[in-house]
LUMBAVO-620407 format. One record per residue (C-alpha): residue number from 0; y, x, z. Coordinates in nm, 3 decimals. Each point is the difference from the previous one (the first is absolute). Layout:
! LUMBAVO-620407
(NUM (Y X Z))
...
//
This chain:
! LUMBAVO-620407
(0 (-8.459 -3.668 12.717))
(1 (0.362 0.013 0.107))
(2 (0.071 -0.327 -0.180))
(3 (-0.296 -0.150 0.186))
(4 (0.132 0.135 0.328))
(5 (0.339 -0.151 -0.074))
(6 (-0.173 -0.337 -0.084))
(7 (-0.200 0.033 0.331))
(8 (0.323 0.055 0.198))
(9 (0.165 -0.292 -0.165))
(10 (-0.296 -0.226 0.095))
(11 (0.011 0.139 0.350))
(12 (0.377 -0.079 0.041))
(13 (-0.049 -0.355 -0.148))
(14 (-0.305 -0.082 0.231))
(15 (0.179 0.145 0.298))
(16 (0.298 -0.235 -0.073))
(17 (-0.223 -0.305 -0.046))
(18 (-0.206 0.088 0.312))
(19 (0.317 0.046 0.218))
(20 (0.133 -0.333 -0.123))
(21 (-0.328 -0.173 0.051))
(22 (-0.014 0.129 0.360))
(23 (0.319 -0.194 0.071))
(24 (-0.193 -0.323 -0.088))
(25 (-0.179 0.045 0.334))
(26 (0.324 -0.086 0.176))
(27 (0.061 -0.291 -0.231))
(28 (-0.353 -0.136 0.072))
(29 (0.057 0.042 0.371))
(30 (0.327 -0.197 -0.018))
(31 (-0.151 -0.272 -0.208))
(32 (-0.293 -0.028 0.249))
(33 (0.239 -0.016 0.297))
(34 (0.217 -0.263 -0.157))
(35 (-0.312 -0.193 -0.097))
(36 (-0.130 0.011 0.352))
(37 (0.334 -0.090 0.156))
(38 (0.037 -0.290 -0.223))
(39 (-0.354 -0.121 0.063))
(40 (0.012 0.029 0.385))
(41 (0.361 -0.085 0.065))
(42 (0.079 -0.257 -0.270))
(43 (-0.353 -0.116 -0.077))
(44 (0.052 0.081 -0.371))
(45 (-0.269 0.182 -0.189))
(46 (-0.006 0.143 -0.352))
(47 (-0.276 0.101 -0.215))
(48 (0.250 0.177 -0.225))
(49 (0.095 0.234 0.292))
(50 (-0.375 0.070 0.080))
(51 (-0.057 0.078 -0.368))
(52 (0.310 0.211 -0.024))
(53 (-0.134 0.213 0.285))
(54 (-0.317 0.085 -0.183))
(55 (0.197 0.064 -0.321))
(56 (0.203 0.252 0.184))
(57 (-0.302 0.167 0.172))
(58 (-0.179 0.011 -0.336))
(59 (0.303 0.168 -0.149))
(60 (0.013 0.256 0.272))
(61 (-0.357 0.106 -0.033))
(62 (-0.023 -0.021 -0.377))
(63 (0.331 0.163 -0.080))
(64 (-0.048 0.255 0.276))
(65 (-0.333 0.127 -0.128))
(66 (0.142 0.238 -0.265))
(67 (0.253 0.135 0.259))
(68 (-0.290 0.056 0.244))
(69 (-0.185 0.186 -0.267))
(70 (0.311 0.208 -0.080))
(71 (0.016 0.099 0.368))
(72 (-0.375 0.074 0.000))
(73 (-0.048 -0.256 0.287))
(74 (-0.285 -0.200 -0.122))
(75 (-0.305 0.017 0.217))
(76 (-0.243 0.260 -0.094))
(77 (-0.261 0.219 0.159))
(78 (0.236 0.268 0.124))
(79 (-0.259 0.135 0.245))
(80 (-0.215 0.099 -0.300))
(81 (0.267 0.082 -0.253))
(82 (0.218 0.194 0.247))
(83 (-0.271 0.271 0.021))
(84 (0.043 0.083 -0.365))
(85 (0.261 0.232 -0.167))
(86 (0.311 -0.166 -0.159))
(87 (-0.153 0.080 -0.338))
(88 (-0.328 -0.192 0.082))
(89 (0.205 -0.277 0.149))
(90 (0.205 -0.018 -0.325))
(91 (-0.318 -0.032 -0.199))
(92 (-0.125 -0.272 0.224))
(93 (0.329 -0.194 -0.048))
(94 (-0.020 0.054 -0.374))
(95 (-0.359 -0.121 -0.026))
(96 (0.067 -0.297 0.228))
(97 (0.303 -0.089 -0.205))
(98 (-0.163 0.029 -0.337))
(99 (-0.336 -0.166 0.089))
(100 (0.104 -0.259 0.256))
(101 (0.371 -0.068 0.035))
(102 (0.101 -0.011 -0.374))
(103 (-0.311 -0.216 -0.108))
(104 (0.048 -0.234 0.295))
(105 (0.372 -0.050 -0.070))
(106 (-0.084 -0.049 -0.370))
(107 (-0.261 -0.265 0.084))
(108 (0.233 -0.186 0.233))
(109 (0.284 0.008 -0.252))
(110 (-0.244 -0.130 -0.265))
(111 (-0.087 -0.295 0.214))
(112 (0.336 -0.039 0.178))
(113 (0.229 -0.022 -0.285))
(114 (-0.152 -0.309 -0.158))
(115 (-0.030 -0.151 0.359))
(116 (0.380 0.050 0.045))
(117 (0.092 -0.119 -0.347))
(118 (-0.207 -0.312 0.047))
(119 (0.171 -0.078 0.328))
(120 (0.343 0.051 -0.165))
(121 (-0.073 -0.217 -0.310))
(122 (-0.159 -0.276 0.206))
(123 (0.272 -0.001 0.270))
(124 (-0.274 0.006 0.261))
(125 (0.110 -0.140 0.333))
(126 (-0.167 0.016 0.330))
(127 (-0.222 -0.294 0.078))
(128 (0.155 -0.022 0.355))
(129 (0.266 -0.268 0.056))
(130 (0.343 0.172 -0.051))
(131 (-0.163 0.312 -0.113))
(132 (0.151 0.268 -0.228))
(133 (-0.059 0.088 -0.358))
(134 (-0.284 0.264 -0.022))
(135 (0.087 0.213 -0.296))
(136 (0.209 0.250 0.199))
(137 (-0.302 0.077 0.219))
(138 (-0.226 0.018 -0.297))
(139 (0.244 0.229 -0.183))
(140 (0.008 0.241 0.290))
(141 (-0.363 0.096 -0.078))
(142 (0.045 0.154 -0.350))
(143 (0.344 0.146 0.094))
(144 (-0.149 0.172 0.303))
(145 (-0.294 0.140 -0.178))
(146 (0.214 0.124 -0.283))
(147 (0.202 0.186 0.257))
(148 (-0.309 0.126 0.165))
(149 (-0.148 0.111 -0.338))
(150 (0.313 0.182 -0.082))
(151 (0.004 0.175 0.344))
(152 (-0.365 0.090 -0.044))
(153 (0.086 0.173 -0.329))
(154 (0.283 0.176 0.165))
(155 (-0.232 0.128 0.278))
(156 (-0.249 0.125 -0.262))
(157 (0.271 0.177 -0.184))
(158 (0.124 0.172 0.318))
(159 (-0.351 0.108 0.096))
(160 (-0.051 0.162 -0.341))
(161 (0.341 0.158 0.027))
(162 (-0.099 0.143 0.335))
(163 (-0.325 0.138 -0.134))
(164 (0.195 0.160 -0.288))
(165 (0.234 0.162 0.261))
(166 (0.319 -0.193 -0.114))
(167 (0.053 -0.181 0.341))
(168 (-0.074 0.052 0.356))
(169 (-0.241 -0.228 0.190))
(170 (0.277 -0.113 0.216))
(171 (0.115 -0.226 -0.291))
(172 (-0.293 -0.232 0.062))
(173 (-0.123 0.070 0.355))
(174 (0.003 -0.260 0.267))
(175 (0.350 -0.016 0.135))
(176 (0.004 -0.243 0.299))
(177 (0.314 -0.144 0.130))
(178 (0.185 0.326 0.090))
(179 (-0.063 0.223 -0.312))
(180 (-0.299 0.205 -0.104))
(181 (-0.284 0.047 0.245))
(182 (0.008 0.376 0.108))
(183 (-0.305 0.212 -0.085))
(184 (-0.018 0.152 0.341))
(185 (0.123 -0.071 0.348))
(186 (0.351 0.138 0.083))
(187 (0.010 0.318 0.214))
(188 (0.035 -0.083 0.371))
(189 (0.331 0.074 0.151))
(190 (0.047 0.181 0.325))
(191 (0.128 -0.213 0.287))
//
Protein backbone atom coordinates (compact mmCIF):
# COMPACT_ATOMS: atom_id res chain seq x y z
CA UNK A 1 0.00 0.00 0.00
CA UNK A 2 2.91 2.34 0.64
CA UNK A 3 4.04 2.01 -2.98
CA UNK A 4 0.49 2.82 -4.13
CA UNK A 5 0.44 5.87 -1.85
CA UNK A 6 3.76 6.99 -3.34
CA UNK A 7 2.26 6.59 -6.81
CA UNK A 8 -0.85 8.51 -5.72
CA UNK A 9 1.28 11.39 -4.43
CA UNK A 10 3.26 11.44 -7.67
CA UNK A 11 0.00 11.62 -9.66
CA UNK A 12 -1.23 14.37 -7.33
CA UNK A 13 1.92 16.45 -7.83
CA UNK A 14 1.86 15.98 -11.60
CA UNK A 15 -1.81 16.95 -11.94
CA UNK A 16 -1.33 19.89 -9.61
CA UNK A 17 1.46 21.18 -11.86
CA UNK A 18 -0.61 20.65 -15.02
CA UNK A 19 -3.63 22.33 -13.41
CA UNK A 20 -1.68 25.37 -12.26
CA UNK A 21 -0.12 25.76 -15.70
CA UNK A 22 -3.54 25.39 -17.35
CA UNK A 23 -4.95 28.08 -15.07
CA UNK A 24 -2.53 30.57 -16.64
CA UNK A 25 -4.14 29.88 -20.00
CA UNK A 26 -7.12 31.94 -18.80
CA UNK A 27 -4.88 35.01 -18.87
CA UNK A 28 -3.62 34.09 -22.34
CA UNK A 29 -7.23 33.63 -23.54
CA UNK A 30 -8.22 37.03 -22.13
CA UNK A 31 -5.26 38.68 -23.85
CA UNK A 32 -6.10 37.00 -27.17
CA UNK A 33 -9.73 38.02 -26.78
CA UNK A 34 -8.77 41.60 -25.97
CA UNK A 35 -6.36 41.88 -28.89
CA UNK A 36 -8.95 40.37 -31.23
CA UNK A 37 -11.62 42.84 -30.08
CA UNK A 38 -9.23 45.80 -30.33
CA UNK A 39 -8.13 44.78 -33.84
CA UNK A 40 -11.72 44.27 -34.96
CA UNK A 41 -13.16 47.52 -33.59
CA UNK A 42 -10.22 49.90 -34.06
CA UNK A 43 -8.56 48.57 -37.21
CA UNK A 44 -11.56 46.76 -38.71
CA UNK A 45 -9.50 43.55 -38.90
CA UNK A 46 -11.13 40.28 -37.89
CA UNK A 47 -9.60 36.84 -37.59
CA UNK A 48 -11.23 33.45 -37.29
CA UNK A 49 -7.88 32.12 -36.09
CA UNK A 50 -8.05 34.38 -33.02
CA UNK A 51 -11.62 33.30 -32.30
CA UNK A 52 -10.69 29.63 -32.60
CA UNK A 53 -7.57 30.14 -30.49
CA UNK A 54 -9.81 31.52 -27.74
CA UNK A 55 -11.94 28.39 -27.63
CA UNK A 56 -8.81 26.19 -27.81
CA UNK A 57 -7.48 27.97 -24.75
CA UNK A 58 -10.76 27.77 -22.83
CA UNK A 59 -11.07 24.08 -23.72
CA UNK A 60 -7.53 23.51 -22.47
CA UNK A 61 -8.30 25.27 -19.18
CA UNK A 62 -11.40 23.19 -18.48
CA UNK A 63 -10.10 19.87 -19.76
CA UNK A 64 -6.62 20.07 -18.26
CA UNK A 65 -7.93 21.56 -15.02
CA UNK A 66 -10.41 18.72 -14.38
CA UNK A 67 -7.86 16.38 -12.76
CA UNK A 68 -6.51 19.20 -10.57
CA UNK A 69 -10.06 20.04 -9.54
CA UNK A 70 -10.62 16.40 -8.55
CA UNK A 71 -7.30 16.43 -6.67
CA UNK A 72 -8.51 19.43 -4.67
CA UNK A 73 -11.90 17.74 -4.13
CA UNK A 74 -13.63 20.74 -5.70
CA UNK A 75 -15.94 18.98 -8.16
CA UNK A 76 -19.61 19.63 -7.62
CA UNK A 77 -21.23 17.04 -5.43
CA UNK A 78 -24.10 16.77 -3.01
CA UNK A 79 -22.21 18.11 0.02
CA UNK A 80 -25.47 18.78 1.85
CA UNK A 81 -26.14 15.04 1.91
CA UNK A 82 -22.59 13.69 2.04
CA UNK A 83 -21.55 16.19 4.72
CA UNK A 84 -23.87 14.50 7.21
CA UNK A 85 -21.93 11.25 7.05
CA UNK A 86 -18.75 10.31 8.87
CA UNK A 87 -15.42 10.58 7.03
CA UNK A 88 -15.37 6.77 6.69
CA UNK A 89 -18.76 6.70 4.96
CA UNK A 90 -17.70 9.64 2.82
CA UNK A 91 -14.55 7.70 1.82
CA UNK A 92 -16.69 4.70 0.82
CA UNK A 93 -18.98 6.94 -1.25
CA UNK A 94 -15.92 8.36 -3.03
CA UNK A 95 -14.51 4.86 -3.63
CA UNK A 96 -17.78 3.55 -5.06
CA UNK A 97 -18.28 6.67 -7.18
CA UNK A 98 -14.74 6.39 -8.50
CA UNK A 99 -14.84 2.67 -9.23
CA UNK A 100 -18.34 2.52 -10.72
CA UNK A 101 -18.67 5.93 -12.38
CA UNK A 102 -15.43 7.90 -12.82
CA UNK A 103 -13.10 5.11 -13.96
CA UNK A 104 -15.59 3.56 -16.43
CA UNK A 105 -16.54 6.99 -17.84
CA UNK A 106 -12.91 8.00 -18.34
CA UNK A 107 -12.17 4.62 -19.93
CA UNK A 108 -15.12 4.98 -22.30
CA UNK A 109 -14.13 8.50 -23.33
CA UNK A 110 -10.52 7.39 -23.86
CA UNK A 111 -11.73 4.45 -25.95
CA UNK A 112 -13.65 6.85 -28.20
CA UNK A 113 -11.34 9.87 -27.88
CA UNK A 114 -8.00 8.34 -28.81
CA UNK A 115 -9.07 7.26 -32.32
CA UNK A 116 -10.83 10.63 -32.70
CA UNK A 117 -7.57 12.47 -31.95
CA UNK A 118 -5.39 10.12 -34.00
CA UNK A 119 -7.69 10.52 -37.00
CA UNK A 120 -7.51 14.32 -36.71
CA UNK A 121 -3.69 14.19 -36.51
CA UNK A 122 -3.33 11.79 -39.45
CA UNK A 123 -5.75 13.67 -41.68
CA UNK A 124 -4.33 17.09 -40.78
CA UNK A 125 -7.89 18.22 -40.08
CA UNK A 126 -8.32 21.97 -40.39
CA UNK A 127 -11.22 24.18 -39.38
CA UNK A 128 -13.78 24.77 -42.11
CA UNK A 129 -13.79 28.49 -41.25
CA UNK A 130 -11.79 30.82 -43.48
CA UNK A 131 -8.41 31.38 -41.84
CA UNK A 132 -9.19 28.75 -39.21
CA UNK A 133 -6.66 26.71 -37.29
CA UNK A 134 -5.68 23.06 -37.40
CA UNK A 135 -8.00 21.01 -35.20
CA UNK A 136 -5.84 18.18 -33.95
CA UNK A 137 -4.52 20.08 -30.87
CA UNK A 138 -8.09 20.55 -29.63
CA UNK A 139 -8.97 16.93 -30.43
CA UNK A 140 -5.83 15.71 -28.66
CA UNK A 141 -6.82 17.59 -25.50
CA UNK A 142 -9.71 15.18 -24.95
CA UNK A 143 -7.75 11.93 -24.46
CA UNK A 144 -4.92 13.72 -22.66
CA UNK A 145 -7.34 15.32 -20.19
CA UNK A 146 -9.27 12.12 -19.55
CA UNK A 147 -6.04 10.18 -19.08
CA UNK A 148 -5.04 12.73 -16.41
CA UNK A 149 -8.51 12.52 -14.87
CA UNK A 150 -8.39 8.70 -14.85
CA UNK A 151 -4.99 8.75 -13.15
CA UNK A 152 -6.26 11.26 -10.57
CA UNK A 153 -9.36 9.15 -9.99
CA UNK A 154 -7.14 6.14 -9.26
CA UNK A 155 -5.06 8.31 -6.92
CA UNK A 156 -8.18 9.38 -5.04
CA UNK A 157 -9.37 5.78 -4.71
CA UNK A 158 -5.96 4.73 -3.37
CA UNK A 159 -6.02 7.56 -0.81
CA UNK A 160 -9.52 6.64 0.35
CA UNK A 161 -8.49 3.01 0.88
CA UNK A 162 -5.34 4.19 2.71
CA UNK A 163 -7.53 6.35 4.94
CA UNK A 164 -9.83 3.41 5.71
CA UNK A 165 -6.75 1.32 6.55
CA UNK A 166 -5.55 4.05 8.93
CA UNK A 167 -2.44 4.91 6.90
CA UNK A 168 -3.32 8.56 6.18
CA UNK A 169 -5.54 11.24 7.62
CA UNK A 170 -8.67 12.45 5.86
CA UNK A 171 -6.99 15.86 5.52
CA UNK A 172 -4.99 14.45 2.58
CA UNK A 173 -8.11 14.44 0.43
CA UNK A 174 -10.58 16.81 2.10
CA UNK A 175 -11.79 19.90 0.30
CA UNK A 176 -9.13 22.55 0.72
CA UNK A 177 -10.56 25.78 -0.67
CA UNK A 178 -8.22 28.60 -1.55
CA UNK A 179 -6.77 29.20 1.91
CA UNK A 180 -5.92 25.70 3.09
CA UNK A 181 -8.02 22.95 4.64
CA UNK A 182 -11.55 23.76 5.67
CA UNK A 183 -11.71 23.68 9.49
CA UNK A 184 -13.96 21.10 11.13
CA UNK A 185 -15.39 23.60 13.54
CA UNK A 186 -15.73 27.33 14.02
CA UNK A 187 -12.77 29.03 15.70
CA UNK A 188 -13.32 30.11 19.28
CA UNK A 189 -14.61 33.67 19.63
CA UNK A 190 -12.07 36.16 20.90
CA UNK A 191 -12.81 38.68 23.60
CA UNK A 192 -13.00 42.29 22.43
